[in-house]
C-alpha positions as CSV (number, residue, x, y, z in Angstrom):
1,M,26.6,5.0,-7.3
2,L,27.2,6.9,-10.5
3,I,29.4,4.1,-11.9
4,Q,26.7,1.6,-11.2
5,L,24.0,3.8,-12.8
6,D,26.2,4.3,-15.9
7,S,26.5,0.5,-16.2
8,L,22.7,0.2,-15.8
9,N,22.3,2.8,-18.6
10,N,24.5,0.8,-20.9
11,K,22.6,-2.4,-20.1
12,Y,19.3,-0.6,-20.9
13,T,20.7,0.6,-24.3
14,E,21.9,-3.0,-25.1
15,L,18.4,-4.3,-24.4
16,E,16.8,-1.7,-26.7
17,N,19.2,-2.6,-29.5
18,L,18.6,-6.3,-28.9
19,M,14.8,-5.9,-29.0
20,A,15.1,-4.1,-32.4
21,Q,16.8,-7.1,-34.0
22,P,14.5,-9.0,-36.4
23,E,15.1,-12.4,-34.9
24,V,14.1,-11.1,-31.4
25,A,11.2,-8.9,-32.7
26,T,9.6,-12.1,-34.3
27,D,10.0,-14.2,-31.1
28,P,7.1,-13.1,-28.8
29,E,8.3,-15.0,-25.8
30,R,11.8,-13.6,-25.8
31,L,10.6,-10.2,-26.7
32,H,8.3,-10.2,-23.7
33,A,11.1,-11.3,-21.4
34,L,13.4,-8.5,-22.6
35,A,10.6,-5.9,-22.5
36,K,9.9,-6.9,-18.9
37,E,13.6,-6.6,-17.9
38,R,13.8,-3.2,-19.6
39,A,10.7,-2.0,-17.9
40,G,12.2,-2.8,-14.5
41,M,15.0,-0.4,-15.1
42,E,13.3,2.3,-17.1
43,H,12.4,4.7,-14.3
44,L,15.9,4.7,-12.8
45,V,17.6,5.0,-16.2
46,S,15.3,8.0,-17.1
47,L,16.2,9.7,-13.8
48,Y,19.9,9.1,-14.4
49,R,19.8,10.5,-17.9
50,K,18.1,13.6,-16.7
51,Y,20.7,13.9,-13.9
52,K,23.5,13.6,-16.5
53,E,21.9,16.2,-18.7
54,V,21.5,18.7,-15.8
55,S,25.1,18.0,-14.6
56,I,26.5,18.7,-18.1
57,N,24.5,21.9,-18.4
58,L,25.6,23.0,-14.9
59,E,29.3,22.4,-15.7
60,K,29.0,24.4,-18.9
61,T,27.1,27.2,-17.3
62,E,29.6,27.5,-14.4
63,A,32.4,27.6,-16.9
64,M,30.9,30.7,-18.4
65,L,31.5,32.5,-15.2
66,D,35.3,32.2,-15.7
67,S,35.1,34.6,-18.6
68,P,34.6,38.4,-18.4
69,L,30.9,39.2,-18.5
70,E,28.6,42.2,-18.3
71,P,27.1,42.6,-14.8
72,D,23.6,41.8,-16.0
73,M,24.7,38.7,-17.9
74,E,26.7,37.5,-15.0
75,E,23.7,37.8,-12.7
76,L,21.5,35.8,-15.1
77,I,24.1,33.1,-15.4
78,K,24.4,32.9,-11.6
79,E,20.6,32.5,-11.3
80,E,20.7,29.7,-13.8
81,V,23.5,28.0,-11.9
82,V,21.4,28.1,-8.7
83,Q,18.4,26.7,-10.5
84,L,20.5,23.9,-12.1
85,R,22.0,23.0,-8.7
86,V,18.5,22.7,-7.1
87,R,17.4,20.5,-10.0
88,Q,20.5,18.4,-9.7
89,E,20.0,17.9,-6.0
90,S,16.3,17.0,-6.5
91,L,17.2,14.4,-9.1
92,E,19.9,13.0,-6.9
93,N,17.3,12.5,-4.1
94,E,14.9,10.9,-6.5
95,I,17.6,8.5,-7.6
96,K,18.4,7.6,-4.0
97,V,14.8,6.7,-3.4
98,A,14.5,4.8,-6.7
99,I,17.5,2.5,-5.8
100,L,16.1,1.6,-2.3
101,P,15.2,-2.1,-2.0
102,K,11.7,-2.7,-3.4
103,D,9.0,-4.1,-1.1
104,P,8.5,-7.6,-2.6
105,N,4.8,-7.3,-1.8
106,G,4.5,-3.8,-3.1
107,D,2.6,-4.6,-6.4
108,K,0.4,-7.2,-4.9
109,N,-3.4,-7.1,-4.4
110,V,-4.5,-7.1,-0.7
111,I,-7.0,-8.6,1.5
112,M,-8.2,-6.2,4.2
113,E,-10.1,-6.9,7.4
114,I,-11.9,-4.2,9.4
115,R,-13.3,-5.0,12.8
116,G,-15.2,-2.9,15.3
117,G,-13.2,-2.5,18.5
118,T,-14.1,-0.8,21.7
119,G,-17.1,1.4,21.7
120,G,-20.0,-0.9,21.1
121,Q,-22.4,0.1,18.4
122,E,-20.5,3.3,17.6
123,A,-17.4,1.1,16.9
124,A,-19.4,-0.9,14.3
125,I,-20.5,2.4,12.7
126,F,-16.9,3.6,12.6
127,A,-15.8,0.3,11.0
128,A,-18.4,0.9,8.3
129,D,-17.1,4.4,7.8
130,L,-13.6,3.1,7.4
131,Y,-14.8,0.6,4.8
132,R,-16.5,3.3,2.9
133,M,-13.4,5.4,3.0
134,Y,-11.2,2.7,1.5
135,Y,-13.9,1.8,-1.0
136,K,-13.9,5.5,-2.2
137,Y,-10.1,5.6,-2.2
138,A,-10.0,2.5,-4.4
139,A,-12.5,4.0,-6.8
140,L,-10.3,7.1,-7.1
141,N,-7.4,4.9,-8.0
142,N,-9.4,2.7,-10.4
143,W,-8.9,-0.4,-8.1
144,N,-11.5,-3.1,-7.8
145,V,-13.1,-4.0,-4.4
146,E,-14.8,-7.3,-3.8
147,V,-16.4,-8.2,-0.4
148,I,-15.5,-11.7,0.8
149,D,-17.3,-11.8,4.2
150,R,-19.2,-9.3,6.3
151,S,-21.0,-9.3,9.7
152,E,-23.4,-6.4,10.3
153,G,-24.0,-4.7,13.6
154,D,-27.3,-5.2,15.5
155,K,-28.3,-1.6,14.8
156,G,-26.3,-0.8,11.7
157,G,-22.6,-0.6,10.9
158,L,-20.3,-3.5,10.6
159,K,-18.9,-5.8,13.3
160,E,-16.5,-7.1,10.7
161,I,-15.8,-7.0,7.0
162,V,-13.3,-8.8,4.9
163,F,-12.7,-7.6,1.3
164,E,-10.1,-7.8,-1.5
165,V,-8.7,-4.8,-3.3
166,R,-7.2,-5.4,-6.7
167,G,-5.1,-3.0,-8.8
168,K,-1.7,-1.6,-9.5
169,G,0.6,-1.0,-6.5
170,V,-2.3,-1.6,-4.0
171,F,-0.2,-3.0,-1.1
172,S,2.5,-0.3,-1.5
173,R,-0.2,2.3,-0.7
174,L,-2.6,0.5,1.7
175,K,0.1,-1.2,3.9
176,Y,0.3,2.0,6.0
177,E,-3.4,1.5,7.1
178,R,-2.9,-1.6,9.3
179,G,-3.3,-1.0,13.0
180,V,-5.8,0.5,15.4
181,H,-7.9,3.5,14.2
182,R,-9.6,5.7,16.8
183,V,-12.5,8.1,16.3
184,Q,-13.6,10.9,18.7
185,R,-17.1,12.2,18.0
186,V,-20.6,12.7,19.3
187,P,-22.7,9.7,18.1
188,V,-26.1,10.3,16.6
189,T,-27.6,8.2,19.4
190,E,-26.0,10.4,22.1
191,A,-28.8,12.8,23.4
192,S,-26.5,14.7,25.8
193,G,-24.0,15.6,23.2
194,R,-21.2,13.8,25.0
195,V,-18.1,12.9,22.9
196,H,-17.4,9.2,22.6
197,T,-14.1,7.5,21.7
198,S,-14.3,4.3,19.7
199,T,-11.9,2.1,17.8
200,A,-11.6,-0.3,14.9
201,T,-8.8,-2.5,13.8
202,V,-7.6,-2.7,10.2
203,A,-5.5,-5.6,8.9
204,V,-3.9,-5.3,5.4
205,M,-2.4,-8.6,4.0
206,P,-0.7,-9.0,0.6
207,E,-2.4,-11.7,-1.5
208,A,-0.4,-14.9,-1.4
209,E,0.0,-17.0,-4.5
210,E,0.0,-20.7,-4.4
211,V,3.6,-20.9,-5.4
212,E,4.5,-18.7,-2.4
213,L,2.6,-20.7,0.2
214,T,1.7,-24.4,-0.2
215,I,-1.1,-25.7,2.1
216,N,-1.3,-29.4,2.7
217,P,-4.9,-30.5,2.0
218,E,-4.7,-32.9,4.9
219,D,-4.2,-29.8,7.2
220,L,-7.5,-28.3,6.1
221,K,-10.9,-28.8,7.7
222,M,-13.8,-27.6,5.6
223,D,-17.3,-26.7,6.9
224,F,-20.4,-25.7,5.0
225,F,-23.4,-23.8,6.3
226,H,-26.3,-21.6,5.3
227,S,-25.3,-18.1,4.5
228,S,-26.7,-15.3,6.6
229,G,-26.0,-12.5,4.1
230,A,-27.8,-11.1,1.1
231,G,-28.5,-13.3,-1.9
232,G,-32.2,-14.2,-1.9
233,Q,-33.9,-17.5,-1.1
234,N,-31.1,-19.6,-2.5
235,V,-28.8,-18.9,0.5
236,N,-31.5,-20.2,2.9
237,K,-32.0,-23.4,1.0
238,V,-28.4,-24.4,0.1
239,E,-25.3,-24.6,2.3
240,T,-23.2,-22.2,0.1
241,A,-21.1,-20.6,2.9
242,V,-17.7,-22.0,3.5
243,R,-15.4,-22.0,6.6
244,L,-11.8,-23.3,6.2
245,T,-9.7,-24.1,9.2
246,H,-5.9,-24.6,9.0
247,I,-5.5,-27.3,11.7
248,P,-1.8,-26.8,12.6
249,S,-2.2,-23.0,13.2
250,G,-5.9,-22.8,14.1
251,I,-6.3,-19.9,11.6
252,T,-9.8,-19.8,9.9
253,A,-11.3,-18.1,6.9
254,T,-15.0,-17.8,6.0
255,C,-16.8,-16.7,2.9
256,Q,-20.5,-16.4,2.4
257,D,-20.9,-13.5,0.0
258,E,-21.3,-15.6,-3.2
259,R,-24.2,-17.8,-4.1
260,S,-21.9,-20.5,-5.3
261,Q,-20.2,-22.8,-2.8
262,L,-17.2,-23.2,-5.2
263,K,-16.7,-19.5,-5.4
264,N,-17.0,-19.1,-1.7
265,R,-14.4,-21.8,-1.2
266,I,-12.0,-20.1,-3.6
267,K,-12.4,-16.8,-1.8
268,A,-12.0,-18.4,1.6
269,M,-8.8,-20.1,0.5
270,A,-7.4,-16.8,-0.7
271,V,-8.1,-15.3,2.7
272,L,-6.6,-18.2,4.5
273,R,-3.5,-18.2,2.4
274,A,-3.1,-14.4,3.0
275,R,-3.5,-14.9,6.8
276,L,-0.9,-17.6,6.9
277,K,1.5,-15.5,4.8
278,D,0.9,-12.6,7.1
279,Q,1.7,-14.8,10.1
280,E,5.0,-15.9,8.5
281,D,5.9,-12.3,7.6
282,R,5.3,-11.2,11.2
283,K,7.5,-13.9,12.6
284,R,10.3,-12.8,10.3
285,E,9.7,-9.2,11.3
286,E,10.0,-10.1,14.9
287,E,13.4,-11.6,14.2
288,L,14.8,-8.3,13.0
289,S,16.8,-6.2,15.4
290,K,15.2,-3.0,16.8
291,E,17.8,-0.9,15.0
292,R,16.7,-2.2,11.6
293,R,13.0,-2.0,12.1
294,S,11.2,0.8,10.3
295,Q,10.4,3.9,12.3
296,L,6.8,3.5,11.1
297,G,6.5,0.5,13.5
298,T,5.7,-3.1,12.7
299,G,2.1,-2.4,11.7
300,D,0.9,-4.6,14.5
301,R,-2.8,-4.4,15.2
302,S,-2.2,-3.4,18.8
303,E,-0.6,-0.1,17.7
304,K,-2.9,2.9,17.8
305,I,-1.9,4.5,14.5
306,R,-4.4,7.3,14.0
307,T,-7.1,9.4,15.5
308,Y,-10.0,11.0,13.7
309,N,-11.4,13.9,15.8
310,V,-14.6,15.0,14.1
311,L,-15.4,18.0,16.3
312,Q,-12.0,19.5,15.6
313,D,-11.9,18.5,11.9
314,R,-8.6,16.9,12.6
315,L,-6.8,13.7,11.7
316,T,-3.6,12.8,13.6
317,D,-1.3,10.0,12.5
318,H,0.7,9.2,15.7
319,R,3.5,7.3,13.9
320,I,4.9,10.4,12.3
321,N,3.2,13.1,14.4
322,L,1.3,14.4,11.4
323,T,-1.9,16.4,11.7
324,L,-4.2,17.1,8.7
325,H,-7.6,18.8,8.5
326,N,-10.4,18.4,5.9
327,L,-11.6,15.2,7.7
328,P,-14.8,15.0,5.6
329,G,-12.7,14.9,2.5
330,I,-10.4,12.2,4.0
331,L,-13.4,10.1,4.9
332,E,-14.6,10.4,1.3
333,G,-11.4,8.7,0.2
334,Q,-8.9,11.6,-0.2
335,L,-6.1,9.7,1.4
336,D,-3.2,10.5,-0.9
337,P,-1.9,13.5,1.1
338,L,-1.7,11.3,4.2
339,I,-0.3,8.2,2.4
340,D,2.3,10.3,0.5
341,Q,3.6,11.6,3.8
342,L,3.8,8.1,5.4
343,Q,5.6,6.8,2.3
344,S,8.1,9.7,2.3
345,H,8.8,9.1,6.0
346,E,9.4,5.5,5.4
347,Q,11.8,6.2,2.5
348,A,13.7,8.8,4.6
349,S,14.1,6.2,7.4
350,Q,15.4,3.7,4.9
351,L,17.9,6.2,3.5
352,Q,19.0,7.0,7.0
353,G,19.5,3.3,7.7
354,Q,21.8,3.0,4.7
355,L,24.0,5.8,6.0
356,V,24.4,4.3,9.4
């Protein structure tokens, strides 16, 4: 591993020297390509250089113990050796994580779908709570959220909502949210104070580019209808809402959030493309052997991934047996402590898989 990292470090230095040459600096296209290549290895090279520096310091410090020393000085040097070893091990672990295969979808924007499950009206209210939680989390990360389609419950809440989240590394963080979420609480409508259990499903799909997934126009059926959402009188007079159906698969996508038929069609196509890509990804996932599957599970919507117990102020993620408190804060979008743990668990599983 160290030999490969040393070679990577040399390559990084070569790129820096090349970018400093006048003929390259004045060629924007080539300079951009080299800068992109350099950026892709910058983090790993930085870790490796820190690791080398700590290793050299550790070697020199340990060598000092071979000479006669005063007891106090010897004790100080031994303490420094311990600290340097801890730092060296920490950097080594960071490097191991950094060289893990990158998720090809990690930096992509996502299309999320939240649907009320079992629990009737309370499920619709829970679906709305989950949407609000993700909206708040996106705001904390300076991500943009745009609603594509929504269907409100009869007495409030959301039967279903489809929305896009755009920003840096969105899928790499939100991919852990797909699955069945369960809430246990006393609904406001419950006069007897009885605890209800309701569910909502969350789907998280990486946005698919046209170059990744080509859809034959002949395979598409397009329907237009009057929007039932907000938007004023225009939506009642003009058929702006769009429903696309992919005939071979039967997968559909609807958008009625925009006043423009064209904009709704563009958004619906983005959803359809993401759903088709998600279907392909799931088929490939099913082909993997059980030994190679992530211990986090497949992310299938049938999996109950998490329970929100309001009375006990407790969130439990069943995939990694993790329990957190401060449920009000989590529902306000403070998801990083949870997602960090899920990400660390996934990385540990990948590292273990490399050792098998």
